[in-house]
PyMOL Python script that loads the backbone (N, CA, C, O; Angstrom):
from pymol import cmd

cmd.read_pdbstr("""\
ATOM      1  N   MET A   1     -46.004 -31.381 157.600  1.00  0.00           N
ATOM      2  CA  MET A   1     -45.579 -30.711 158.805  1.00  0.00           C
ATOM      3  C   MET A   1     -44.371 -29.860 158.445  1.00  0.00           C
ATOM      4  O   MET A   1     -43.392 -30.355 157.887  1.00  0.00           O
ATOM      5  N   ASP A   2     -44.448 -28.607 158.762  1.00  0.00           N
ATOM      6  CA  ASP A   2     -43.349 -27.685 158.485  1.00  0.00           C
ATOM      7  C   ASP A   2     -42.784 -27.215 159.820  1.00  0.00           C
ATOM      8  O   ASP A   2     -43.334 -26.320 160.461  1.00  0.00           O
ATOM      9  N   PHE A   3     -41.676 -27.835 160.228  1.00  0.00           N
ATOM     10  CA  PHE A   3     -41.074 -27.507 161.520  1.00  0.00           C
ATOM     11  C   PHE A   3     -40.388 -26.140 161.492  1.00  0.00           C
ATOM     12  O   PHE A   3     -40.303 -25.475 162.524  1.00  0.00           O
ATOM     13  N   VAL A   4     -39.902 -25.717 160.332  1.00  0.00           N
ATOM     14  CA  VAL A   4     -39.223 -24.429 160.222  1.00  0.00           C
ATOM     15  C   VAL A   4     -40.204 -23.273 160.425  1.00  0.00           C
ATOM     16  O   VAL A   4     -39.905 -22.318 161.142  1.00  0.00           O
ATOM     17  N   ASN A   5     -41.371 -23.364 159.791  1.00  0.00           N
ATOM     18  CA  ASN A   5     -42.373 -22.296 159.886  1.00  0.00           C
ATOM     19  C   ASN A   5     -43.445 -22.571 160.936  1.00  0.00           C
ATOM     20  O   ASN A   5     -44.405 -21.809 161.052  1.00  0.00           O
ATOM     21  N   ALA A   6     -43.291 -23.646 161.696  1.00  0.00           N
ATOM     22  CA  ALA A   6     -44.231 -24.015 162.765  1.00  0.00           C
ATOM     23  C   ALA A   6     -45.663 -24.056 162.267  1.00  0.00           C
ATOM     24  O   ALA A   6     -46.544 -23.379 162.798  1.00  0.00           O
ATOM     25  N   SER A   7     -45.882 -24.876 161.221  1.00  0.00           N
ATOM     26  CA  SER A   7     -47.229 -25.002 160.671  1.00  0.00           C
ATOM     27  C   SER A   7     -47.463 -26.427 160.175  1.00  0.00           C
ATOM     28  O   SER A   7     -46.529 -27.193 159.939  1.00  0.00           O
ATOM     29  N   ALA A   8     -48.730 -26.747 160.027  1.00  0.00           N
ATOM     30  CA  ALA A   8     -49.128 -28.044 159.483  1.00  0.00           C
ATOM     31  C   ALA A   8     -50.123 -27.793 158.367  1.00  0.00           C
ATOM     32  O   ALA A   8     -50.966 -26.902 158.466  1.00  0.00           O
ATOM     33  N   THR A   9     -50.027 -28.569 157.320  1.00  0.00           N
ATOM     34  CA  THR A   9     -50.942 -28.430 156.197  1.00  0.00           C
ATOM     35  C   THR A   9     -51.802 -29.676 156.099  1.00  0.00           C
ATOM     36  O   THR A   9     -51.302 -30.801 156.105  1.00  0.00           O
ATOM     37  N   VAL A  10     -53.105 -29.452 156.009  1.00  0.00           N
ATOM     38  CA  VAL A  10     -54.069 -30.536 155.802  1.00  0.00           C
ATOM     39  C   VAL A  10     -54.451 -30.491 154.329  1.00  0.00           C
ATOM     40  O   VAL A  10     -55.014 -29.509 153.845  1.00  0.00           O
ATOM     41  N   GLN A  11     -54.138 -31.566 153.635  1.00  0.00           N
ATOM     42  CA  GLN A  11     -54.449 -31.624 152.210  1.00  0.00           C
ATOM     43  C   GLN A  11     -55.953 -31.709 151.991  1.00  0.00           C
ATOM     44  O   GLN A  11     -56.682 -32.198 152.854  1.00  0.00           O
ATOM     45  N   SER A  12     -56.411 -31.240 150.853  1.00  0.00           N
ATOM     46  CA  SER A  12     -57.842 -31.178 150.550  1.00  0.00           C
ATOM     47  C   SER A  12     -58.527 -32.536 150.684  1.00  0.00           C
ATOM     48  O   SER A  12     -59.680 -32.599 151.112  1.00  0.00           O
ATOM     49  N   ARG A  13     -57.852 -33.608 150.331  1.00  0.00           N
ATOM     50  CA  ARG A  13     -58.491 -34.932 150.393  1.00  0.00           C
ATOM     51  C   ARG A  13     -58.752 -35.396 151.822  1.00  0.00           C
ATOM     52  O   ARG A  13     -59.519 -36.334 152.038  1.00  0.00           O
ATOM     53  N   HIS A  14     -58.113 -34.739 152.810  1.00  0.00           N
ATOM     54  CA  HIS A  14     -58.299 -35.112 154.206  1.00  0.00           C
ATOM     55  C   HIS A  14     -59.111 -34.079 154.987  1.00  0.00           C
ATOM     56  O   HIS A  14     -59.363 -34.266 156.177  1.00  0.00           O
ATOM     57  N   SER A  15     -59.517 -33.002 154.338  1.00  0.00           N
ATOM     58  CA  SER A  15     -60.215 -31.945 155.066  1.00  0.00           C
ATOM     59  C   SER A  15     -61.725 -32.106 154.970  1.00  0.00           C
ATOM     60  O   SER A  15     -62.241 -32.731 154.043  1.00  0.00           O
ATOM     61  N   LYS A  16     -62.410 -31.542 155.926  1.00  0.00           N
ATOM     62  CA  LYS A  16     -63.865 -31.640 155.988  1.00  0.00           C
ATOM     63  C   LYS A  16     -64.532 -30.931 154.811  1.00  0.00           C
ATOM     64  O   LYS A  16     -65.506 -31.432 154.249  1.00  0.00           O
ATOM     65  N   ASN A  17     -64.003 -29.761 154.441  1.00  0.00           N
ATOM     66  CA  ASN A  17     -64.641 -28.988 153.377  1.00  0.00           C
ATOM     67  C   ASN A  17     -63.980 -29.154 152.012  1.00  0.00           C
ATOM     68  O   ASN A  17     -64.362 -28.480 151.055  1.00  0.00           O
ATOM     69  N   GLY A  18     -62.999 -30.041 151.912  1.00  0.00           N
ATOM     70  CA  GLY A  18     -62.362 -30.308 150.638  1.00  0.00           C
ATOM     71  C   GLY A  18     -61.338 -29.271 150.210  1.00  0.00           C
ATOM     72  O   GLY A  18     -60.926 -29.258 149.050  1.00  0.00           O
ATOM     73  N   GLU A  19     -60.918 -28.401 151.121  1.00  0.00           N
ATOM     74  CA  GLU A  19     -59.933 -27.379 150.806  1.00  0.00           C
ATOM     75  C   GLU A  19     -58.635 -27.635 151.578  1.00  0.00           C
ATOM     76  O   GLU A  19     -58.661 -28.041 152.740  1.00  0.00           O
ATOM     77  N   THR A  20     -57.512 -27.394 150.919  1.00  0.00           N
ATOM     78  CA  THR A  20     -56.220 -27.480 151.590  1.00  0.00           C
ATOM     79  C   THR A  20     -56.077 -26.281 152.509  1.00  0.00           C
ATOM     80  O   THR A  20     -56.415 -25.156 152.140  1.00  0.00           O
ATOM     81  N   ARG A  21     -55.572 -26.535 153.712  1.00  0.00           N
ATOM     82  CA  ARG A  21     -55.441 -25.450 154.688  1.00  0.00           C
ATOM     83  C   ARG A  21     -54.159 -25.639 155.497  1.00  0.00           C
ATOM     84  O   ARG A  21     -53.823 -26.754 155.898  1.00  0.00           O
ATOM     85  N   THR A  22     -53.454 -24.541 155.727  1.00  0.00           N
ATOM     86  CA  THR A  22     -52.261 -24.551 156.564  1.00  0.00           C
ATOM     87  C   THR A  22     -52.583 -23.826 157.857  1.00  0.00           C
ATOM     88  O   THR A  22     -53.109 -22.713 157.844  1.00  0.00           O
ATOM     89  N   VAL A  23     -52.261 -24.468 158.978  1.00  0.00           N
ATOM     90  CA  VAL A  23     -52.559 -23.882 160.284  1.00  0.00           C
ATOM     91  C   VAL A  23     -51.275 -23.779 161.097  1.00  0.00           C
ATOM     92  O   VAL A  23     -50.388 -24.624 160.968  1.00  0.00           O
ATOM     93  N   PRO A  24     -51.170 -22.749 161.935  1.00  0.00           N
ATOM     94  CA  PRO A  24     -49.980 -22.599 162.774  1.00  0.00           C
ATOM     95  C   PRO A  24     -49.989 -23.605 163.920  1.00  0.00           C
ATOM     96  O   PRO A  24     -51.048 -24.038 164.373  1.00  0.00           O
ATOM     97  N   LEU A  25     -48.801 -23.968 164.380  1.00  0.00           N
ATOM     98  CA  LEU A  25     -48.657 -24.855 165.528  1.00  0.00           C
ATOM     99  C   LEU A  25     -48.293 -24.015 166.743  1.00  0.00           C
ATOM    100  O   LEU A  25     -47.472 -23.102 166.652  1.00  0.00           O
ATOM    101  N   SER A  26     -48.902 -24.325 167.874  1.00  0.00           N
ATOM    102  CA  SER A  26     -48.537 -23.628 169.104  1.00  0.00           C
ATOM    103  C   SER A  26     -47.116 -24.041 169.494  1.00  0.00           C
ATOM    104  O   SER A  26     -46.609 -25.064 169.036  1.00  0.00           O
ATOM    105  N   ASP A  27     -46.490 -23.243 170.333  1.00  0.00           N
ATOM    106  CA  ASP A  27     -45.133 -23.563 170.785  1.00  0.00           C
ATOM    107  C   ASP A  27     -45.072 -24.919 171.480  1.00  0.00           C
ATOM    108  O   ASP A  27     -44.135 -25.689 171.271  1.00  0.00           O
ATOM    109  N   ASP A  28     -46.083 -25.209 172.312  1.00  0.00           N
ATOM    110  CA  ASP A  28     -46.115 -26.489 173.037  1.00  0.00           C
ATOM    111  C   ASP A  28     -46.264 -27.666 172.079  1.00  0.00           C
ATOM    112  O   ASP A  28     -45.583 -28.681 172.226  1.00  0.00           O
ATOM    113  N   LEU A  29     -47.160 -27.528 171.093  1.00  0.00           N
ATOM    114  CA  LEU A  29     -47.359 -28.612 170.134  1.00  0.00           C
ATOM    115  C   LEU A  29     -46.114 -28.799 169.271  1.00  0.00           C
ATOM    116  O   LEU A  29     -45.714 -29.931 168.998  1.00  0.00           O
ATOM    117  N   LEU A  30     -45.508 -27.709 168.846  1.00  0.00           N
ATOM    118  CA  LEU A  30     -44.285 -27.799 168.055  1.00  0.00           C
ATOM    119  C   LEU A  30     -43.186 -28.513 168.837  1.00  0.00           C
ATOM    120  O   LEU A  30     -42.472 -29.349 168.283  1.00  0.00           O
ATOM    121  N   ALA A  31     -43.049 -28.188 170.113  1.00  0.00           N
ATOM    122  CA  ALA A  31     -42.036 -28.845 170.950  1.00  0.00           C
ATOM    123  C   ALA A  31     -42.323 -30.338 171.079  1.00  0.00           C
ATOM    124  O   ALA A  31     -41.407 -31.156 170.988  1.00  0.00           O
ATOM    125  N   ALA A  32     -43.594 -30.698 171.292  1.00  0.00           N
ATOM    126  CA  ALA A  32     -43.959 -32.113 171.437  1.00  0.00           C
ATOM    127  C   ALA A  32     -43.718 -32.878 170.138  1.00  0.00           C
ATOM    128  O   ALA A  32     -43.199 -33.994 170.167  1.00  0.00           O
ATOM    129  N   LEU A  33     -44.089 -32.292 169.000  1.00  0.00           N
ATOM    130  CA  LEU A  33     -43.885 -32.969 167.721  1.00  0.00           C
ATOM    131  C   LEU A  33     -42.404 -33.061 167.365  1.00  0.00           C
ATOM    132  O   LEU A  33     -41.971 -34.052 166.777  1.00  0.00           O
ATOM    133  N   THR A  34     -41.630 -32.045 167.712  1.00  0.00           N
ATOM    134  CA  THR A  34     -40.183 -32.077 167.476  1.00  0.00           C
ATOM    135  C   THR A  34     -39.545 -33.195 168.291  1.00  0.00           C
ATOM    136  O   THR A  34     -38.697 -33.928 167.784  1.00  0.00           O
ATOM    137  N   LYS A  35     -39.951 -33.329 169.555  1.00  0.00           N
ATOM    138  CA  LYS A  35     -39.424 -34.401 170.409  1.00  0.00           C
ATOM    139  C   LYS A  35     -39.799 -35.765 169.836  1.00  0.00           C
ATOM    140  O   LYS A  35     -38.966 -36.669 169.779  1.00  0.00           O
ATOM    141  N   LEU A  36     -41.046 -35.912 169.413  1.00  0.00           N
ATOM    142  CA  LEU A  36     -41.504 -37.168 168.822  1.00  0.00           C
ATOM    143  C   LEU A  36     -40.698 -37.495 167.565  1.00  0.00           C
ATOM    144  O   LEU A  36     -40.288 -38.638 167.364  1.00  0.00           O
ATOM    145  N   LYS A  37     -40.477 -36.504 166.737  1.00  0.00           N
ATOM    146  CA  LYS A  37     -39.704 -36.707 165.510  1.00  0.00           C
ATOM    147  C   LYS A  37     -38.285 -37.165 165.832  1.00  0.00           C
ATOM    148  O   LYS A  37     -37.764 -38.081 165.195  1.00  0.00           O
ATOM    149  N   GLU A  38     -37.667 -36.533 166.811  1.00  0.00           N
ATOM    150  CA  GLU A  38     -36.295 -36.894 167.184  1.00  0.00           C
ATOM    151  C   GLU A  38     -36.221 -38.306 167.764  1.00  0.00           C
ATOM    152  O   GLU A  38     -35.263 -39.037 167.511  1.00  0.00           O
ATOM    153  N   GLU A  39     -37.234 -38.687 168.540  1.00  0.00           N
ATOM    154  CA  GLU A  39     -37.254 -40.023 169.141  1.00  0.00           C
ATOM    155  C   GLU A  39     -37.507 -41.109 168.104  1.00  0.00           C
ATOM    156  O   GLU A  39     -36.901 -42.179 168.166  1.00  0.00           O
ATOM    157  N   ARG A  40     -38.386 -40.846 167.163  1.00  0.00           N
ATOM    158  CA  ARG A  40     -38.777 -41.859 166.184  1.00  0.00           C
ATOM    159  C   ARG A  40     -37.858 -41.910 164.974  1.00  0.00           C
ATOM    160  O   ARG A  40     -37.758 -42.939 164.306  1.00  0.00           O
ATOM    161  N   LYS A  41     -37.180 -40.785 164.690  1.00  0.00           N
ATOM    162  CA  LYS A  41     -36.359 -40.674 163.483  1.00  0.00           C
ATOM    163  C   LYS A  41     -37.154 -41.168 162.266  1.00  0.00           C
ATOM    164  O   LYS A  41     -36.738 -42.103 161.581  1.00  0.00           O
ATOM    165  N   PRO A  42     -38.295 -40.531 162.009  1.00  0.00           N
ATOM    166  CA  PRO A  42     -39.189 -41.010 160.951  1.00  0.00           C
ATOM    167  C   PRO A  42     -38.655 -40.739 159.546  1.00  0.00           C
ATOM    168  O   PRO A  42     -37.830 -39.851 159.329  1.00  0.00           O
ATOM    169  N   LYS A  43     -39.147 -41.521 158.618  1.00  0.00           N
ATOM    170  CA  LYS A  43     -38.892 -41.269 157.203  1.00  0.00           C
ATOM    171  C   LYS A  43     -39.846 -40.161 156.761  1.00  0.00           C
ATOM    172  O   LYS A  43     -40.837 -39.889 157.439  1.00  0.00           O
ATOM    173  N   SER A  44     -39.560 -39.538 155.658  1.00  0.00           N
ATOM    174  CA  SER A  44     -40.390 -38.424 155.203  1.00  0.00           C
ATOM    175  C   SER A  44     -41.819 -38.861 154.908  1.00  0.00           C
ATOM    176  O   SER A  44     -42.729 -38.034 154.967  1.00  0.00           O
ATOM    177  N   GLU A  45     -42.046 -40.130 154.593  1.00  0.00           N
ATOM    178  CA  GLU A  45     -43.391 -40.589 154.273  1.00  0.00           C
ATOM    179  C   GLU A  45     -44.180 -41.075 155.504  1.00  0.00           C
ATOM    180  O   GLU A  45     -45.345 -41.452 155.378  1.00  0.00           O
ATOM    181  N   ASP A  46     -43.560 -41.068 156.674  1.00  0.00           N
ATOM    182  CA  ASP A  46     -44.252 -41.492 157.892  1.00  0.00           C
ATOM    183  C   ASP A  46     -45.323 -40.491 158.281  1.00  0.00           C
ATOM    184  O   ASP A  46     -45.178 -39.288 158.060  1.00  0.00           O
ATOM    185  N   TYR A  47     -46.395 -40.995 158.861  1.00  0.00           N
ATOM    186  CA  TYR A  47     -47.484 -40.158 159.353  1.00  0.00           C
ATOM    187  C   TYR A  47     -47.361 -40.001 160.859  1.00  0.00           C
ATOM    188  O   TYR A  47     -46.844 -40.889 161.537  1.00  0.00           O
ATOM    189  N   VAL A  48     -47.830 -38.884 161.384  1.00  0.00           N
ATOM    190  CA  VAL A  48     -47.786 -38.630 162.819  1.00  0.00           C
ATOM    191  C   VAL A  48     -48.998 -39.253 163.500  1.00  0.00           C
ATOM    192  O   VAL A  48     -48.865 -39.895 164.542  1.00  0.00           O
ATOM    193  N   PHE A  49     -50.172 -39.068 162.917  1.00  0.00           N
ATOM    194  CA  PHE A  49     -51.410 -39.529 163.539  1.00  0.00           C
ATOM    195  C   PHE A  49     -51.825 -40.862 162.942  1.00  0.00           C
ATOM    196  O   PHE A  49     -52.187 -40.949 161.769  1.00  0.00           O
ATOM    197  N   LEU A  50     -51.765 -41.906 163.773  1.00  0.00           N
ATOM    198  CA  LEU A  50     -52.100 -43.252 163.329  1.00  0.00           C
ATOM    199  C   LEU A  50     -53.245 -43.813 164.161  1.00  0.00           C
ATOM    200  O   LEU A  50     -53.423 -43.447 165.323  1.00  0.00           O
ATOM    201  N   LEU A  51     -54.001 -44.687 163.561  1.00  0.00           N
ATOM    202  CA  LEU A  51     -55.072 -45.407 164.239  1.00  0.00           C
ATOM    203  C   LEU A  51     -54.911 -46.867 163.855  1.00  0.00           C
ATOM    204  O   LEU A  51     -55.093 -47.229 162.693  1.00  0.00           O
ATOM    205  N   ASP A  52     -54.574 -47.704 164.819  1.00  0.00           N
ATOM    206  CA  ASP A  52     -54.317 -49.118 164.568  1.00  0.00           C
ATOM    207  C   ASP A  52     -53.234 -49.319 163.497  1.00  0.00           C
ATOM    208  O   ASP A  52     -53.323 -50.222 162.665  1.00  0.00           O
ATOM    209  N   GLY A  53     -52.207 -48.452 163.538  1.00  0.00           N
ATOM    210  CA  GLY A  53     -51.094 -48.573 162.620  1.00  0.00           C
ATOM    211  C   GLY A  53     -51.318 -47.987 161.240  1.00  0.00           C
ATOM    212  O   GLY A  53     -50.416 -48.017 160.403  1.00  0.00           O
ATOM    213  N   GLU A  54     -52.496 -47.459 160.990  1.00  0.00           N
ATOM    214  CA  GLU A  54     -52.816 -46.861 159.691  1.00  0.00           C
ATOM    215  C   GLU A  54     -53.066 -45.375 159.868  1.00  0.00           C
ATOM    216  O   GLU A  54     -53.550 -44.947 160.915  1.00  0.00           O
ATOM    217  N   PHE A  55     -52.732 -44.564 158.830  1.00  0.00           N
ATOM    218  CA  PHE A  55     -52.983 -43.138 158.954  1.00  0.00           C
ATOM    219  C   PHE A  55     -54.482 -42.857 158.902  1.00  0.00           C
ATOM    220  O   PHE A  55     -55.244 -43.571 158.250  1.00  0.00           O
ATOM    221  N   TRP A  56     -54.881 -41.807 159.600  1.00  0.00           N
ATOM    222  CA  TRP A  56     -56.302 -41.444 159.661  1.00  0.00           C
ATOM    223  C   TRP A  56     -56.748 -40.929 158.306  1.00  0.00           C
ATOM    224  O   TRP A  56     -56.136 -40.027 157.733  1.00  0.00           O
ATOM    225  N   LYS A  57     -57.813 -41.510 157.808  1.00  0.00           N
ATOM    226  CA  LYS A  57     -58.355 -41.068 156.533  1.00  0.00           C
ATOM    227  C   LYS A  57     -59.432 -40.020 156.750  1.00  0.00           C
ATOM    228  O   LYS A  57     -59.687 -39.190 155.878  1.00  0.00           O
ATOM    229  N   SER A  58     -60.062 -40.063 157.914  1.00  0.00           N
ATOM    230  CA  SER A  58     -61.181 -39.159 158.152  1.00  0.00           C
ATOM    231  C   SER A  58     -61.284 -38.848 159.638  1.00  0.00           C
ATOM    232  O   SER A  58     -61.393 -39.758 160.460  1.00  0.00           O
ATOM    233  N   TRP A  59     -61.248 -37.558 159.983  1.00  0.00           N
ATOM    234  CA  TRP A  59     -61.442 -37.158 161.375  1.00  0.00           C
ATOM    235  C   TRP A  59     -62.837 -37.535 161.833  1.00  0.00           C
ATOM    236  O   TRP A  59     -63.023 -37.937 162.982  1.00  0.00           O
ATOM    237  N   ARG A  60     -63.814 -37.413 160.957  1.00  0.00           N
ATOM    238  CA  ARG A  60     -65.198 -37.761 161.301  1.00  0.00           C
ATOM    239  C   ARG A  60     -65.295 -39.249 161.659  1.00  0.00           C
ATOM    240  O   ARG A  60     -65.950 -39.625 162.631  1.00  0.00           O
ATOM    241  N   GLU A  61     -64.642 -40.071 160.869  1.00  0.00           N
ATOM    242  CA  GLU A  61     -64.651 -41.509 161.128  1.00  0.00           C
ATOM    243  C   GLU A  61     -64.007 -41.816 162.479  1.00  0.00           C
ATOM    244  O   GLU A  61     -64.512 -42.647 163.234  1.00  0.00           O
ATOM    245  N   ALA A  62     -62.903 -41.152 162.780  1.00  0.00           N
ATOM    246  CA  ALA A  62     -62.226 -41.357 164.057  1.00  0.00           C
ATOM    247  C   ALA A  62     -63.104 -40.882 165.210  1.00  0.00           C
ATOM    248  O   ALA A  62     -63.193 -41.548 166.242  1.00  0.00           O
ATOM    249  N   PHE A  63     -63.752 -39.734 165.036  1.00  0.00           N
ATOM    250  CA  PHE A  63     -64.632 -39.195 166.077  1.00  0.00           C
ATOM    251  C   PHE A  63     -65.822 -40.121 166.310  1.00  0.00           C
ATOM    252  O   PHE A  63     -66.147 -40.445 167.452  1.00  0.00           O
ATOM    253  N   ASN A  64     -66.458 -40.538 165.244  1.00  0.00           N
ATOM    254  CA  ASN A  64     -67.619 -41.427 165.371  1.00  0.00           C
ATOM    255  C   ASN A  64     -67.229 -42.745 166.034  1.00  0.00           C
ATOM    256  O   ASN A  64     -67.990 -43.285 166.837  1.00  0.00           O
ATOM    257  N   GLY A  65     -66.050 -43.263 165.703  1.00  0.00           N
ATOM    258  CA  GLY A  65     -65.576 -44.485 166.341  1.00  0.00           C
ATOM    259  C   GLY A  65     -65.343 -44.290 167.828  1.00  0.00           C
ATOM    260  O   GLY A  65     -65.635 -45.180 168.627  1.00  0.00           O
ATOM    261  N   ALA A  66     -64.817 -43.125 168.204  1.00  0.00           N
ATOM    262  CA  ALA A  66     -64.583 -42.831 169.624  1.00  0.00           C
ATOM    263  C   ALA A  66     -65.902 -42.743 170.377  1.00  0.00           C
ATOM    264  O   ALA A  66     -66.008 -43.235 171.500  1.00  0.00           O
ATOM    265  N   VAL A  67     -66.903 -42.122 169.771  1.00  0.00           N
ATOM    266  CA  VAL A  67     -68.231 -42.023 170.395  1.00  0.00           C
ATOM    267  C   VAL A  67     -68.804 -43.421 170.597  1.00  0.00           C
ATOM    268  O   VAL A  67     -69.355 -43.725 171.655  1.00  0.00           O
ATOM    269  N   GLU A  68     -68.675 -44.263 169.587  1.00  0.00           N
ATOM    270  CA  GLU A  68     -69.200 -45.633 169.676  1.00  0.00           C
ATOM    271  C   GLU A  68     -68.468 -46.432 170.756  1.00  0.00           C
ATOM    272  O   GLU A  68     -69.108 -47.108 171.562  1.00  0.00           O
ATOM    273  N   ARG A  69     -67.128 -46.361 170.781  1.00  0.00           N
ATOM    274  CA  ARG A  69     -66.357 -47.097 171.783  1.00  0.00           C
ATOM    275  C   ARG A  69     -66.646 -46.613 173.198  1.00  0.00           C
ATOM    276  O   ARG A  69     -66.555 -47.385 174.152  1.00  0.00           O
ATOM    277  N   ALA A  70     -66.993 -45.337 173.333  1.00  0.00           N
ATOM    278  CA  ALA A  70     -67.311 -44.785 174.651  1.00  0.00           C
ATOM    279  C   ALA A  70     -68.710 -45.186 175.103  1.00  0.00           C
ATOM    280  O   ALA A  70     -69.079 -44.967 176.257  1.00  0.00           O
ATOM    281  N   GLY A  71     -69.485 -45.771 174.200  1.00  0.00           N
ATOM    282  CA  GLY A  71     -70.830 -46.207 174.558  1.00  0.00           C
ATOM    283  C   GLY A  71     -71.828 -45.061 174.669  1.00  0.00           C
ATOM    284  O   GLY A  71     -72.866 -45.202 175.314  1.00  0.00           O
ATOM    285  N   ILE A  72     -71.520 -43.935 174.047  1.00  0.00           N
ATOM    286  CA  ILE A  72     -72.423 -42.784 174.093  1.00  0.00           C
ATOM    287  C   ILE A  72     -73.557 -43.018 173.104  1.00  0.00           C
ATOM    288  O   ILE A  72     -73.323 -43.311 171.931  1.00  0.00           O
ATOM    289  N   GLN A  73     -74.770 -42.889 173.584  1.00  0.00           N
ATOM    290  CA  GLN A  73     -75.942 -43.093 172.738  1.00  0.00           C
ATOM    291  C   GLN A  73     -76.645 -41.763 172.511  1.00  0.00           C
ATOM    292  O   GLN A  73     -76.579 -40.853 173.338  1.00  0.00           O
ATOM    293  N   GLU A  74     -77.309 -41.676 171.386  1.00  0.00           N
ATOM    294  CA  GLU A  74     -78.067 -40.480 171.011  1.00  0.00           C
ATOM    295  C   GLU A  74     -77.200 -39.230 171.039  1.00  0.00           C
ATOM    296  O   GLU A  74     -77.634 -38.174 171.498  1.00  0.00           O
ATOM    297  N   PHE A  75     -75.983 -39.354 170.550  1.00  0.00           N
ATOM    298  CA  PHE A  75     -75.059 -38.228 170.470  1.00  0.00           C
ATOM    299  C   PHE A  75     -75.183 -37.651 169.071  1.00  0.00           C
ATOM    300  O   PHE A  75     -75.116 -38.391 168.090  1.00  0.00           O
ATOM    301  N   PRO A  76     -75.366 -36.322 168.961  1.00  0.00           N
ATOM    302  CA  PRO A  76     -75.493 -35.732 167.616  1.00  0.00           C
ATOM    303  C   PRO A  76     -74.166 -35.828 166.868  1.00  0.00           C
ATOM    304  O   PRO A  76     -73.230 -35.087 167.166  1.00  0.00           O
ATOM    305  N   ILE A  77     -74.085 -36.723 165.912  1.00  0.00           N
ATOM    306  CA  ILE A  77     -72.866 -36.942 165.142  1.00  0.00           C
ATOM    307  C   ILE A  77     -72.735 -35.809 164.123  1.00  0.00           C
ATOM    308  O   ILE A  77     -73.678 -35.521 163.387  1.00  0.00           O
ATOM    309  N   PRO A  78     -71.560 -35.164 164.082  1.00  0.00           N
ATOM    310  CA  PRO A  78     -71.381 -34.051 163.145  1.00  0.00           C
ATOM    311  C   PRO A  78     -71.360 -34.530 161.704  1.00  0.00           C
ATOM    312  O   PRO A  78     -71.218 -33.722 160.786  1.00  0.00           O
TER     313      PRO A  78
END
""", "prot")
cmd.dss("prot")
cmd.show_as("cartoon", "prot")
cmd.util.cbc("prot")
cmd.orient("prot")
């Protein structure tokens, strides 16, 4: 997370296509993440997005889990 340049970088090991990508943050998202950072006073190794206390390894895994918990059947899983 780059608060100075208002961007976030997704490392290749966490991306869908295996490529590292940097994306801009909207003003609203930057403000929300800045507030969260100030409230939590995180260490540099802390993650923002957690699932059951662990960092997300796969967006697909998180999405599929959400579909399952919602009880949605016959949903085309990406």
